N, C-alpha and C positions, 0 to 999 in steps of 0.2 A: 504492500499498500504505500502511495508516494504520500511523502513525508508535508509535501506544498497541499493536499487537499484542507479545503477551509472548514473550520472548526464550526460545528453546527450549536447553535445556542441549545441550551436545558427548555425544555417546554417548560410552561409555568404548573406548578403542581395543582391540580384540578379541586383540589380537596382543602385549599389554604384559605378560601374564601369561607367557606361553612366551619373551618375548625377557628378562625378568627371570629368571627362573628359569634361565635358561641363561647368562646374563650375569653376574649377581652371584652366582648358589650352585653355577654350577658343574654344572648338569645335564645329560646328552644331551638332543638334543631332540625323542626318540622318552619320553624321562621328564618332559622340560618341557610336551608337547602335552600328555600324560596326565595330569599334575598341574595345568594350566591351569584345567583347570573347575571347580578348588578355589579359584582365586585370581581369580577373575572380579570381587567385589565391589572388588579393589584397581584404583584408580585413578591411585594415583602410587606413586614408591616410598618416599615417606617412612616410613611404617609397617613396610615388610619391612626397610627398610634398619634402623631403628629396634633392630627383634627380633634381626636378625643383628648387630649392632653389641652390643646388651646381651650377647649369647650371647660373644662373641668376648671382650669386657670381662672375663667372669666367668670364663673359662677353658676353656670348651667346645672342642675341638678341630674343626678344619676338617672334618677328614672326620665326625667324627659329625654334623656342623651338617651338612653335606653329604645325608651318610646319613639323618637326622632328617626333611629338605625333600624327600628323594626317596620316604621312604615316606609323608610326611602334608604336603603343601604348606601345607595349613589352620594349619599352625604359623606360617607369616608373618604371619595375619591375626590372631592372638592379641592380646589387650589386653596390654599391657608392663605397664603400672602395675597395672591390677586382677588378674593373673591370672599372667602368667610370672614377674614379679620375686618377688610373695609365696610362688606356690609354689619356687622354688629357694631363696628365704630361709628357709623354713622346712627344708626337706630339709637344709641347711648348720646349719639351728640344730641338727633330732636327732642331726646326728653323718655324713652325708653327706660324702665327701668331693667337690671338684671332678670326679676322676675318677670317682667312682661317678655323679655325676649326667650326666655326659658321654656314661656310657653308657646311661644310661636314656634320656636324651633321643635317643639313637641309635637302640635300640631300642623304645621304647616313645613316642615321640613324642605318639601322642593324648594321655598322661596328662596333659600341659600344654597343653590345650586348655579348663581349665577350675579351676576352684579346690580345691586339695586339701586346701590349708592343714587345716582342720576333721577332716577326713578321715585325715589322716597323724598327729595327735594319738588318734585314737580306734583305728584300726587298730596302732599300736605301743603304744596300753595294753593291747588286746588279745592282742598277739600277744609283746611283752615284748622284743622285739629287733631290732636295723637287716637284720639275716640274713634273719628272718621279715619284715621289714614290705616288705624285697626281694620276697618271692614277690608282697603286693599288689600293687606297682608292676608287676612282671613281667605282672601279668594286668590290664593296665590296665582292663579292663571292669567287674570288680567297684568300682572306685573310682566308678563314673555310680549303683550301685543304691540306693536310698533307705536310708540309714541306721535312721531309726525306726521305717519301715512295713515292711523287710525284713531288713537285715542283724542288727540288734538281736534282733527276735523269733524269728530262726533262730539265733543264737548262742546265747541263753537256754533255747530247747528241747533244741538238742544237748547242751547242758552239763547243762541241770538234768534232762530229762526221759530224756535219753539215754545222762547221766553221762560225754560223751566230755571227755578230758583235753585237755590244751592241744598234744599231743602230736599228738593226732587233728584236733583244730581245723587246727592247720597242715597235716596232710596234706591234708585236706578243702580247703584254700585252693590250696596247691602243685599237689594234681595234680586236684581236681575243684571247680574254683571256682562250678561254676553250682550245687552243692548252696548254699551261702550267699548265692547270689543269686535262688534259688526263691521261689516264693512261699510264702510260710508256712504255708497251709494246705495245699497239694501236698505241702508235705515232708513235714509230716502224715501223712498218705494215704501217700506214697512207704514211710514210715518202717517204718509198719505190714505194709506188705508185705514190708519186710526180715522184720521178726519172725515172720510166719506162715511164712517158709522156714526158719524155726528159727536164724536167725544173730541172736548175742546182741549187742549193744554192746559187750562185753568183749572179744569178738575181734576177733585181730588185722586182717580182714580186712572188717570191719564196714564203715568208711570206704570199702573198695574196693567194696562190694558197693552201698550206699547211694549212692555215684556213678552207678554205674551203671544202678541202678534210676532214678533220678531223669533220668538222661540220656534217657530212653523215657517216651513216654504211654502213657497207662492201657492203651488197646488193645494196641500194640507188646508191650510188658512183660505181658500175659495171653498172645499170640501165641507169643513167646518160649520162655516157661515151658508151657505146652500142644503145642509142638512138640517139646520134650525128655521129653512124659510120653508121647507119640503115638511117641516112635522107644524106648518100653520103659522109660524111667526112672520108679520110683516117686516119690511126693514125697517122701521120705527123700532119695533119691539126687538128686534136681532140688536140692535143698536143698545138697548134698555135694557136686555140681559146681561149683553156683556160688560156693560158699564159699572151693571152693580156686582157681577162674577166673571172676573175677567179669566179667572183661570177654567173657566167652562170652555174655550176656545184648546186646552188642553188636554179632553175629554173626547176619546176615537167618537166618533160618529154613532155607530152601533149603538154602543154604550147610552147615549144620552136617549136616542128611540125609544131603548127599552125601558130607562127611567121617566119618561116622558108619559109613555105610552100606562105604564104602573100608576104614575101620580094619578093618573087622570080617569082610565077604569078601573084600579083597585081603590087607591085613597079616597076618590069621592074628587079631587082638585080640578078645577076648569083651566083651560088655558090661561085665561089673562092672572090667575092666582101664580100660576106656575111663572108667568113671566115677572110678577110682580116680585115673585121671589126664587130667581132663577139657581140660587145658591143650594136649593134642594137638588139639585141636579149633582152637585159636585158628592153627595154622602151617597158612601155604600148601599147599593139595592139591598145585597143579598146579607151585610151586617145590620142595616141600620133602618132604613127604610121600609124590606117586608116586616119585621119581625115589630117595627112598632105599629105597624098599622095593623097587623092581628091583633095587638094587646087594646089599641084604639077601638076596634071591631066590635071586642068581647067586653068592654066597659062598656059601650053603645047599645050592647043588645041587651044589659041588665039596667040601663036609662041611667046610667052614674054619670055624676057633673063630671069630671074628669075627660069625660069624652067629648066636651063640647069645647074643649079649649082647641086654638088655633092648632091646624094640621102642624106649619110651619115651628108652633114652640115646641110642642111635640119631636118635630125630629131635630129641633135645635139644641135639646139639653144636654146634657152631658150625661153619659152613664149613668151614672151616682144619683144625678138629680131622676133621671128619667124612671130608674129603679124607685126612689123615693115618692116620686110624685104618682104614680100611672101604676104600681105593680104590687110594691109593698102592701099599701093602705088597704087591697083589693082581693088580697088573699083571701077571706073569708069570704067574701062575697061570689066571688070565683075561684074555686077551689081548682089549683092547678095552674093558674096564671102563670106564675112564673117558670112554670114547666112549657108551658106554650110558646111563652116569650122565647125560652132557650131553644126549643123544637124549631120557631121560626128562623131560627139565624145564630150566626155563631156569638155568641154574647163577648162585647171587646171590653178593654180597658177604656178609660176617658180619649173619643175621638172627636 
């Protein structure tokens, strides 16, 4: 064999990641096995050791370090000097405590895989407080969105063209970050659809409707709106229902149709009543609408006063209150009432 033959590098130990995650991070064997695919680039403990040592020295708790690594093992591969240290220093600079940072690392470790220094300054300038900034950090994915091409154009459009207030912007960040990260041209089209529904940007429900509209692609949105019209709602009634219950757009057409049919044919509601109380269509058919209708019918069959309360109040009651107001007081008058309720659907906790 020629002595000039190139020397091949030794392949990395395929078990190194698993062993390291168990021995140095305290993960279970199953957690380490799942996480090892994200640490395959590690050939020695030097880099992850440095990361863990830095986190400990910073004051991040052992529990939060373990949780963070369990949720995103790639944290161990993060560049310490270029990424992790500057990110944490920036969070401290703007006013986050070590406890705050420890909680953020534990819940959203992915935020620390790339530089967020410039984006922290940007979002703090937009939102104005650490409390609001923590919302952005809570949705790590929004920090990945290009500021110049996406975020800035969207915020400018929402504030200058739609007239949204800071409070509404915060609502969008908190509940509908996909609106902020949406393609700017798509956002303009979706906002126009909200306008066509007759929902003004000054409405308190505007951001919720916009969030639901952006969540759907154009075909799905058209299908949901057309389905409501097929069920007998006029354009004005569709707008009214969506304005009161924007998440209705997220419910599949077939399921909305089933609930509407049940409410009219079985629960005795008329169409106008459903339009006025569209959030009834958001409740589970099997776990709430059906079993509570069964109880109401049994109460009515005995001429009990509780049966005369509005159906929407029956539906909206929490599980605990429903049992206290409509079931338990009438067990003597209607033996087996609780069993009938249980058999009609799956009794759940507060929903």
